[in-house]
N, C-alpha and C positions, 0 to 999 in steps of 0.2 A: 253377374258379378256381384256380392256381397257388398253392404257400406262401409266396412272397417277394412278392405282390400284397396277399395278405393281411394281412403285415405293415405294408408301406408304407401301407396304406387306413388300418391302425389306427391309424398314428402319426398322420395327419391331423388324425382326428376329435379326436383326445386334444389338440392342437395349438389348433384352434378352440374346442374346451371352454375352454381358458386363457383367451384372449383375453377371452371373455364375461364373467369371475369379475372382479369389483370387490375380492374381499380376497384377490385372488393373492400369493404370495408375494413377485412383485416388488414389487409394493405396499405390502407390509408391508415389507420390507427397507428401502424408502425413510422413510419414518416413523420407523424405529426409529433411520434416520440422521440427521433431523433432533433427534431426541431428545438424541443422544450430543454434538450441537453445541454448543460454546459459545455462550451467548448474548449473552456482548456480543460474540462478533462480528458478531451479527445486526442490533442494537438500537443501536447508537453514535450514528444520527442520525434517534432518534427519542424523544420527551419527550412522559410522559404524566403526565396526571394524577393527583395523589396528593391523596386525601384524607387531612389531618390532624387533621379534628377531632375523633376522638377518641384524638388523642396525649395523651402524657404529660407535653407544657409543655417538650419539651426542644427543639421546632422554633423554626427563626431567625424574627424576626419580616420580616413582607414589606418589600420596599421602598416608601419614602412612594411617592406618583403625585406622576410629573413637574406641574414648574410646567406651564401651560396658555399656549400660545404666545399671544403679546401680541394681540389684537382689533387690526384696521386696518380704515382704512373702504376705500372702493372706490376710491381714488386709493392706494389701498397704505401710505397712513402711520395713527398710530393714532388710535383711537378717543378721545374723553374717556368718562371715565366719571360721566355726570349721575345717577346713583341717588338720589343723598342731596341736597338742597334746602338752602342755606343763607340767612336772614335778616339778609342785610347791613344792612339798615333797623333791625332791634330792636339789633344791633349797636353802632350809631352813635348810638343813642338813649340809648344804657346808659351812656354815658360821664358820669364821676362829677361829681359838686358840683364838686370843686375843680377841674374842667377847664372847665364850664359858668357855673359862678354868677355874678355882676357883679360881686359884692366877693371872688373868690377872692383868695389873698395875693399873685401872683403876677401878677392880671393873667387875665383870662376868654380861651377860645378862640377865642371865636365872633366876636370883631370881626377878626380872622385866616382866616378860612374863605374860602379863593377858590373855593366853588362856586358855579358860575353861577347865575341864574335857569332858565334852559334846559336845566342837564344835572345834577339832584341826583340823588343815588343813589338806586336806588329795584334793588329783589332781580332783578330780567329782568335789566337793564342790568349789574348787577355780575355776572352768574353769564357774561353772554358775554361781560362784560371777563376776569373772570378763565381761560377758556379761550382767548382771544386772547393773551393774557399768555404761557402757556404755551404757547402752539402755534409748531411749530416754519416750520410753512406760511409764517410771516408773512416767512421770510429766502428770498433767491432760490434757492437751493439744498437747501431746509429740511432744516437742520443748529442752525441757531440762533432760537431766542426771546428775547423779553424777560425772560424768566426766567435765560435761563443767564448775564444779568450783572448781574441783581437776583435773589439766592437768598434764602430764606426764612430760612434759619437764620442766615445774616449778617446779619439787617435788611435784606433787601433790597438788599445790597450785596453786591461781590465782593470774594472773600479774594483775587483776582490784583492789585497793583498797577495795569496796564493791561488790560482786557478784550481775549478772541480775540474777532474775528470772523468771520465767515458762511466766509472765503477766509483766514483764518489771518490777518490784518492785526492790530493792537493799534489800539485808541483811544488817544487823545492826552491823557487825562485819566483818574482814576480814580474807578471807577462810584459815582455817588451814592446814600446809602441813602435809602428812601421812605416808611419807618416817619414818620405826621404829616406827610406834603406836603399835604398840605389847607391846614394852621394857615401857611400865608404869605403874608398880606395883598396884597404889590406884582404877585404872582398868575406873576412872572416864574418861568422853571425852565431849570437846566442850571448849570453853575458861572459860566457867562460872562453867563446869564439872558439868551439868544435868545430863547429863546421866550416868546412873549408872557404865553402860557397854558399850562396841562397838556393842553389838547385838542389847540393846537398841537405842545408838547413829544413827546406819545408816536407821534406820525408822523415824528418827524425822525431816530430811530436804523433807524427800517423803511427808510428811501429812503438812506439813509449807506453810499456806498459802501464805506467799510471796515465797519462792523457788521452791515448786513442785507441791501445790497444789492440790494431790491426795488423793481419799479415798483408805482407805487396800485394804476394801472390793471390791472394783472397781478394784482394781489391782490385784486382785488375778482371776477374772474375763477376765479382759482384755489378760493377759500373756495366759490363759488357750486356748486363741481364738488365736493362735498362733500357726503355725507348726512343732515349734524347741522345744517350754518350754516342754511340757510334757516328752520328752526325755530326756531332760539336769534331769531337777528334779527327773527322777527315776533314773539317772545313780548316781546322787548326796542321793538320800535317799531313794531306794527300790522302790519306787512306784512314777506316776505323780500327785499325789495333790499337788498343787501350792494352799501355804497357807502362810502368811504372817510370821510364825514365820521361815519357813523354806527361805523365801526372806532373811531374815535377818543374820540366819545361815550364808548363802553363801556368801554373800556381805562382811559379818565380817570376813570368811579366806580371801578372795583377799583380802582385805586390811592389814592382821596379813599376809598374806606374803610377803608382801613390803618392806620389811627388804635389805638394802642398806649398803654393806660392801668392796667395791669395789673401792674405792677411792683412791686416792695417797696417802694418809693415810694411808692407809691398806695397800698399797704396799711398804709402810718403815716397816711394820710388819712385810710381807712375805717375804721381802730380810732379815732381821735379824735371828736372832737366839730364838724360843720359843715367849717369850714375853717382848724380847729385839729389839726395834724396830733400825732398819737403817734410824735414820734421819737424820745422817749425809751424807750419800750417797745416798738417794733419795728426801730429802727437797732442798732449795736454805738456802743461809746464813738466809735471813729475812724470811722465814717462820719458820726456827728452832728458829728464834728468838720469835714469835708471838705464838708456839707452848710451848715456855718456858713461857711467859707470860702468855699465859692460865691456864697451867697445873703446871709448874716447872718442868715438865719430859722432856729433861735428866737433871738432875740437881737437887735443893734442893726447892719440892715446898714452901718454906719460900720465894723463889724469886718471886712465881708468883701472878696474881692479884686473882688468888683463883677464877677462874671462872669455873672451875671444879667441882668446892662445888654444885655450883645447877646442870651445866650440867654432869653429871657424865656416867659411862662406857667409852669404847670405842666405844660404839654406842651413845654417847654424847644424854642421855636421863633425863629426872630430876626426882627427888624423889617425889614432893609433888607438889602445888600449892605454888605460892609466887607473894607476892608484891616487884614489882622492883622499887618504886619512879615514875612511869611515872609521876604524878599528887600526890600535896600532898591532893589532895580533890578527890576523888572517887565519890562524889554522884553520877555523872551523868551516871558513869556506874559502881557498885558496884561488877563486875565480879562475881566470886564466894561467894561473900560476905568481903568487908572489903576492897575492892580492891585487891584481891587476884583473880590469874589467872593460867591457866593452863600453862605450858612450853612445848613446843612442841620440838623433838630432833633439834640438829644443823647438821645432815645431810641433804645436800644439800640446805644448805642454803642460799649458793649466788646467787641459781638460782630463792632466792623466795621473791623474792622483790613485795608490800613495806612490812614493819616489823610493830611487835606488832599487838596486837588485834584490833584496828583500821588503822592501816595500815597508821601511820605518818610519818614514815621515808620510805625515798626513797630507799636507800644503805647502804650500810654496814659500811660505816664511820660514816655516822650519828648515827649511832646505837653505835658503838666504841666512840666516842665524848660524846652521852647520859652519859654511862658509865662512861665515863673519868670527865665530869664537870657535870652535868647536872639531876642526882640524888636525888628526890626531897626528903622532909623532911612529906613522909607520918607515922602516928600513926605505922601503923603496916608494916612500911619498914620491908623487911629482916634484920638479925643481918648480915648477908654477905655482905651488901651492908653501915654496918653503920662503922665509926670509933673505930679497936679493936674488931670488932665486937659484939660492947655491943648493950642489947636492947634498951640503952638510949645515944645512941652514936650517932652526927651529921652527914647526908649519905658523903660518901665517896667522897673524890677526888682523883683521881690520878695521877695528873698532867703527861700527859704522852708527851713525844717529839711526833711531827710529825713522828718522825722513828718509832717509838715503835706504835704507831698507825696505820700504814700503812703497818708495818708487822703482827698487829692482824688481819687485813682483808687477809694480803696473807697467815694467819693458816687457817683462816675459807674456803679459797678459795678450799684448799686442802682436803676437805671434801665433794666436789663434786663428785658426781657418775656417769661417765657419759655412763657407763654398765647400770646401773638402769635407766637412765633416758629415754637410747633408747630398753631399753631389750624389744622384740615383746612378754614375757610372759606377760605384765604387758599392752601394745597396745591395741589399738580401734579394734576389732574385726568385727567392720562392716566397714572400711575402705574398698573400693576395694572389696569388699566380694565375694568370686568365689565361687566355686559349697562348699553345704554345706555339710557335714559331722558328725551326729550328735553324734558320738562314739570319735569324736575329735582325728580320726587316721593319718597317713599319707595319 
């Protein structure tokens, strides 16, 4: 074998040995190159977990967890949170003595209660009514609930002059406050009293083409397609049949449970003895003057303006429709006929602006000034608003001083029941809905 062949063979053997060596120079060079590379160039898209448990406390606090998305039912609309139950029966039974006693100073409310024999308030019925009252499913396009026009913080009225319906239309009259709606012996509802009972009234806005635009048969089907209404109807009525008559009864029960009796006015009775309120110890001097002007108590009713004539009992509810002389000519809106309109309770009146059926007054001072100097000589004007209570007398003019007008407003503010306005038993069950318990227990 010549020398050139031996040299060639040696070169080949050396190459073969090099390929089988895992620590070759080429491999070492690759690792070295990686070590010399800027780390930021190779990890810009990588996020590594950091354990700061041993840090010196200079790390930034973690962001709070995001709000969980609202829970929805199988129809894609919100679920109510019924994890807490409320005792509506006990709440109504706790009405104070100055409301219910037969010898109450201004008459007891029992004689005014319009609760029918076949629909007393019970816990299951009022609970169902609360859910229905706040449920947008009751409108044709699932955008408007009863509570859209009757808001708790505003005494279940609407701060807008006219309420907005499901399709953007406006109601013809201002939304009436619902506080103490159960205390009205004539039983009729709406400003014009076109509904004979509360049970009739609650179904009418649902079907109104401006307000909620819903067909009752379609509503029954719509509610039956939820996961929770069958159990609520069973609890209230014994079986899961969802019919408009039951919707009516449940809504009426919830509204009748809205009795307001924990205002500053009520505190004066609570701190007094029996039906002898301690206005001196609870009211300011201004509020005391306002109360005396309103009702003549304490003192002689002949020293008052006679407001108590129409706003009766300690629940400050009316006995009938009245014509209060808003206009001399009421042909544009005759109300219940002849310019007569329903008179709602004055409870929570201070949070229910604007005032009157057309929302013409923006604050209580305007209302007081109207009764002081603006009552019009309508042919059907209430005798209580005529001189000497005479059917032929001219409209009364009180000629109140600014101090007296401010005192009346101050007294009306004592009828605000902050407990009622924030009571969770009357609040929206669809807000921040958590786990649903259809039995409504803790």
